[in-house]
C-alpha positions in Angstrom: 0.0 0.0 0.0 1.5 3.3 -1.1 1.3 6.1 1.5 -0.1 9.4 0.4 1.8 12.6 0.9 0.4 15.8 2.1 -0.4 17.2 -1.3 -3.1 14.6 -2.0 -5.3 15.9 0.7 -5.6 19.5 -0.7 -8.1 18.8 -3.5 -10.9 20.5 -1.5 -9.1 23.8 -0.9 -7.6 26.6 -2.9 -4.2 25.3 -2.0 -2.3 24.0 -5.1 -2.0 20.2 -5.3 1.7 19.9 -4.5 3.6 16.7 -3.4 6.5 17.4 -1.2 8.8 15.7 -3.7 8.1 18.7 -6.0 9.8 20.9 -3.5 13.2 19.6 -4.6 12.3 18.9 -8.3 14.1 21.7 -10.0 13.1 20.5 -13.4 9.6 21.9 -12.7 10.5 25.2 -10.9 14.0 25.8 -12.1 15.1 29.4 -12.0 16.5 30.4 -15.4 17.5 34.0 -14.7 20.9 35.7 -14.9 23.6 33.9 -12.9 25.1 36.8 -11.0 22.2 38.5 -9.4 20.3 38.3 -6.1 17.5 36.2 -7.6 20.0 33.5 -8.7 21.5 33.3 -5.3 18.2 33.1 -3.6 17.2 30.2 -5.8 20.7 28.6 -5.3 20.3 28.7 -1.5 16.9 27.1 -1.9 18.3 24.4 -4.2 21.3 23.6 -1.9 19.6 23.7 1.5 15.9 24.4 1.1 14.2 27.5 2.6 12.1 25.3 4.8 15.1 23.7 6.5 16.8 27.0 7.0 13.6 28.5 8.4 13.4 25.6 11.0 17.1 26.1 12.0 16.5 29.8 12.4 13.3 29.1 14.3 15.0 26.8 16.9 17.8 29.3 17.3 15.3 32.0 17.8 13.2 30.4 20.5 16.4 29.1 22.2 17.7 32.7 22.4 14.3 34.0 23.5 14.0 31.3 26.2 17.5 31.9 27.4 16.9 35.6 27.6 13.5 35.2 29.4 14.9 32.8 32.0 18.0 34.9 32.5 16.0 38.1 33.1 13.6 36.4 35.5 16.0 34.1 37.4 19.0 36.5 37.5 16.9 39.3 39.0 15.6 36.9 41.7 19.1 35.6 42.4 20.4 39.2 42.8 17.8 39.8 45.5 17.8 36.4 47.2 21.5 35.6 47.2 22.7 38.5 49.5 19.9 37.7 52.0 20.7 34.0 52.1 24.4 34.8 52.5 23.6 37.1 55.4 21.4 34.5 57.0 24.0 31.8 56.6 26.7 34.0 58.1 24.5 34.6 61.1 23.9 30.9 61.5 27.7 30.2 61.3 28.3 33.1 63.8 25.8 31.6 66.2 27.5 28.2 66.0 30.9 29.8 66.7 29.4 31.7 69.8 27.7 28.5 71.0 31.0 26.5 71.0 32.9 29.4 72.5 30.4 29.8 75.3 30.5 26.1 76.0 34.2 25.4 76.0 33.9 22.8 78.9 32.1 20.4 76.6 33.8 17.0 76.1 34.5 15.6 72.6 31.4 13.5 72.5 29.1 16.4 73.2 31.0 18.7 70.7 30.6 16.0 68.1 26.8 15.7 68.6 26.3 19.4 68.7 28.4 20.0 65.6 26.6 17.2 63.8 23.2 18.7 64.6 24.3 22.2 63.5 25.8 20.8 60.2 22.5 19.1 59.4 20.7 22.4 60.1 23.0 24.1 57.6 22.3 21.4 55.0 18.5 21.9 55.5 19.0 25.6 55.2 20.5 25.1 51.7 17.9 22.5 50.8 20.5 19.7 50.3 19.9 17.7 53.4 17.6 15.1 51.8 19.6 12.1 50.5 22.8 13.6 52.0 25.1 11.2 53.9 23.6 11.8 57.3 20.1 11.6 55.9 20.7 8.2 54.4 22.5 7.0 57.5 19.7 8.0 59.9 16.6 7.7 57.8 17.1 5.2 55.0 19.5 4.1 52.3 18.9 5.5 48.9 19.3 2.2 47.1 16.7 -0.5 47.8 14.5 -2.6 45.5 11.8 0.1 45.4 14.1 2.9 44.5 16.0 0.7 42.1 12.7 -0.1 40.3 11.9 3.6 40.2 15.4 4.3 38.8 15.0 1.6 36.1 11.7 3.2 35.1 13.3 6.6 34.8 15.9 5.2 32.4 13.6 3.6 29.9 11.0 6.4 30.0 13.9 8.9 29.5 12.6 11.2 32.3 15.8 11.2 34.5 15.0 13.4 37.5 18.6 13.3 38.5 17.9 12.7 42.2 19.2 9.1 42.1 22.0 8.0 39.9 24.6 5.2 39.6 28.0 6.0 41.2 30.1 2.9 40.5 31.8 2.3 37.1 29.9 -0.9 36.7 26.6 0.8 37.5 27.3 3.6 35.0 28.2 1.1 32.3 25.0 -0.8 33.0 23.0 2.4 32.8 24.3 3.1 29.3 23.7 -0.5 28.2 20.3 -0.7 29.8 19.2 2.6 28.2 20.5 1.6 24.7 18.6 -1.7 24.9 15.3 -0.8 26.4 14.6 2.8 25.5 13.6 1.9 21.9 11.5 -1.1 23.1 9.7 1.2 25.6 9.0 3.7 22.8 7.4 0.9 20.7 5.3 -0.2 23.7 4.4 3.3 24.5 3.3 4.1 21.0 1.3 0.8 20.9 -0.5 1.5 24.2 -1.1 5.2 23.2 -2.6 4.2 19.8 -4.8 1.6 21.6 -6.0 4.4 23.9 -6.5 6.7 21.0 -8.8 4.2 19.3 -11.2 4.4 22.1 -10.9 8.1 22.5 -11.7 8.5 18.8 -14.7 6.1 19.1 -16.0 8.0 22.0 -15.6 11.3 20.1 -17.3 9.8 17.0 -20.2 8.4 19.1 -20.8 11.7 20.9 -20.5 13.6 17.6 -23.0 11.3 15.8 -25.3 11.4 18.8 -25.7 15.2 18.8 -25.7 15.7 15.0 -28.9 16.8 13.5 -31.0 14.5 11.3 -30.3 16.7 8.2 -26.5 16.4 8.7 -26.8 12.7 9.4 -28.5 12.2 6.0 -25.4 13.8 4.3 -23.0 11.4 6.0 -21.6 8.4 4.1 -20.6 5.1 5.6 -16.9 5.6 4.6 -16.6 9.2 6.0 -13.5 9.5 8.2 -13.8 10.6 11.8 -10.5 11.9 13.2 -10.1 13.2 16.7 -9.3 16.9 16.5 -6.2 18.2 18.1 -8.2 20.4 20.5 -9.8 17.4 22.1 -6.5 15.7 22.3 -5.2 18.6 24.3 -8.3 18.5 26.5 -7.5 14.8 27.2 -3.9 15.7 28.0 -5.0 18.3 30.6 -7.5 15.8 32.0 -4.6 13.3 32.6 -2.5 16.1 34.1 -5.3 16.9 36.5 -5.7 13.2 37.4 -2.0 12.6 38.2 -1.8 15.9 40.1 -4.7 14.9 42.4 -3.3 11.4 42.7 0.2 12.6 43.7 -1.1 15.2 46.1 -3.1 12.8 48.2 -0.7 9.8 47.8 2.3 11.9 48.9 0.5 13.6 51.8 -1.2 10.5 53.2 1.8 8.2 53.0 4.4 9.8 55.3 4.7 11.8 58.4 5.9 14.9 56.6 3.7 17.3 54.6 3.6 16.4 51.0 3.9 18.6 47.9 1.5 21.5 47.3 -1.0 21.4 44.5 1.2 23.6 42.3 4.3 21.5 43.0 2.3 18.3 42.1 1.2 19.8 38.8 4.7 21.0 38.1 6.1 17.5 38.7 3.5 16.0 36.4 4.4 18.4 33.6 8.1 17.6 34.1 7.3 13.9 33.9 5.1 14.1 30.8 7.5 16.3 28.9 10.4 14.0 30.1 12.2 17.1 31.2 12.7 15.8 34.8 14.8 18.5 36.4 14.6 16.9 39.8 14.2 20.3 41.6 10.9 19.1 43.0 10.3 15.5 44.1 7.6 13.8 46.2 8.4 14.3 49.9 7.3 11.0 51.4 7.3 8.8 48.2 10.4 10.1 46.5 11.4 6.9 44.9 8.1 5.0 45.0 7.6 2.9 41.9 3.8 3.1 42.2 4.2 6.8 41.3 6.3 5.8 38.3 3.8 3.2 37.3 0.8 5.6 37.4 2.7 8.1 35.2 3.9 5.3 32.9 0.4 4.2 32.0 -0.7 7.8 31.5 2.4 8.6 29.4 1.4 6.7 26.2 -1.8 8.7 25.7 0.1 11.9 26.3 2.8 10.8 23.8 0.1 10.2 21.2 -1.4 13.6 21.9 2.0 15.1 21.6 2.5 13.3 18.3 -0.9 14.6 17.0 0.3 18.1 17.9 3.6 18.0 16.1 2.1 16.2 13.1 -0.4 19.2 13.0 2.5 21.6 13.1 4.6 19.5 10.8 2.0 19.4 8.1 1.3 23.1 8.4 5.0 24.2 8.2 6.0 21.8 5.4 2.8 22.5 3.4 3.2 26.2 3.8 6.8 26.2 2.7 6.1 23.8 -0.2 3.8 26.5 -1.6 6.1 29.4 -0.7 9.2 27.8 -2.4 7.3 26.9 -5.6 5.8 30.4 -5.7 9.2 32.0 -5.3 10.8 29.9 -8.1 7.8 30.5 -10.4 7.9 34.2 -9.6 11.7 34.5 -10.3 11.2 32.6 -13.5 8.6 35.0 -14.6 11.0 37.9 -13.9 13.8 36.6 -16.0 12.9 34.5 -19.1 15.8 33.3 -21.2 13.7 32.9 -24.3 14.0 36.5 -25.4 15.8 39.7 -24.5 14.0 42.6 -23.1 14.8 46.2 -22.3 15.0 47.7 -18.8 11.7 49.4 -19.4 10.1 46.1 -20.3 11.6 44.5 -17.2 10.1 47.2 -15.0 6.7 46.8 -16.6 6.9 43.0 -16.3 8.0 43.3 -12.6 5.0 45.5 -11.8 2.5 43.2 -13.6 4.0 40.0 -12.0 4.0 41.6 -8.6 0.4 42.5 -8.9 -0.7 39.0 -10.1 1.6 37.3 -7.6 0.2 39.3 -4.6 -3.3 38.4 -5.7 -2.4 34.7 -6.1 -0.6 34.6 -2.8 -3.5 36.3 -1.0 -5.8 33.6 -2.4 -3.4 30.7 -1.6 -1.9 31.5 1.8 -5.0 32.0 3.8 -5.9 31.0 7.3 -8.3 28.5 5.8 -5.6 26.9 3.6 -3.1 26.8 6.5 -5.7 25.1 8.7 -6.4 22.6 5.9 -2.7 21.7 5.6 -2.2 21.5 9.3 -5.3 19.3 10.0 -4.5 17.0 7.1 -4.1 13.3 8.1 -1.3 13.0 5.6 2.3 12.0 6.5 4.8 14.7 5.4 7.5 12.0 5.0 5.2 9.5 3.3 5.9 6.9 6.1 9.6 7.1 5.4 10.7 9.0 8.5 13.9 7.3 9.6 14.3 5.6 6.2 15.8 7.3 3.1 15.0 5.3 -0.2 18.2 6.3 -2.0 18.3 5.2 -5.6 21.4 4.3 -7.6 21.0 7.2 -10.0 20.9 9.6 -7.1 24.6 8.9 -6.7 25.4 9.9 -10.3 26.7 13.4 -11.0 23.8 15.9 -11.4 23.3 17.0 -15.0 22.0 20.6 -15.4 19.2 19.8 -17.9 18.4 16.2 -17.1 18.1 16.3 -13.3 15.4 14.0 -11.8 13.6 14.6 -8.6 15.2 12.6 -5.8 13.0 10.7 -3.3 16.0 10.9 -0.9 15.5 14.7 -0.7 
């Protein structure tokens, strides 16, 4: 069965029917203008790299810089305010310790040891580094047991990696790398399978509700082979429902399990977002069930549906971006071709007149083509941008031959 590409779903819109392979087929949109002008180099850049690829690189650099700037402005200002205060408080604590030992010089070594140990733990708590420190593990519990080891293994193959527990021996580090290489891909396969399984029932539920509340007139227009696809907005609603469920679960499970107060509602929500996005900073962890595999198990079975929703989202964006630039690049090449035709020579006055006419017609065509409606149609298309070949490049033998200027064929590898 041959997979369709994004162009074959645009018959019902004003968007030109354009397969993504046409994007790199220069025999159809080849620029034939003068070699040493700005239009030639614009086309050459498009031929060598592709404007879509360059745009994506620029986009990721842009939002990286924007994110870095925003985090820097917010966190650095807070650090400038908080750091001097914390240094002052810490110095006061150290000074109190010094005075305490000076005023109690008759203490014996055993008493000094116990007092110093208690003060040291207070300093660790002040800097929020006491939990899972050496004294905490000695007096409370060891970090490594079967429960925490199970939690750690789940962190590895789900790629969350909170960073609050890690292997320290050379053998353990080697096993971490081997275990991750072996079981991360398998877990992704299982996660996609479970997510697709859940999506089937979500789509059936959506279809049932939609059909139930559809008017009789609209039902009469429906055909038996009409496709029902879960819209992205309902996928996002499902994602937030799962976020809410795990937030409530973690809040009550953490607070009811141990003697200490658990995480707040906001911290539980933040932890859930970290887990679902596999960011896992580790700055916030459950208080009483820090390494409880039950927590990992609940998130693991919610994660597949979230991954499918995430895939729906980036397919939506992927189709929109690639479809948009497929049109833009073809329009650019056609426009540049119309400006410089090699078939006849024209005067400067004719070029100016031609430019004006082309610009007018081009603006009208672009305004009809690149509309919100057309972009929405491209984005919501069920097509696969890569035709099912993501991760596989079907390179042909003639793709390895030197490219001939006038006999170049479109490459499926592109």
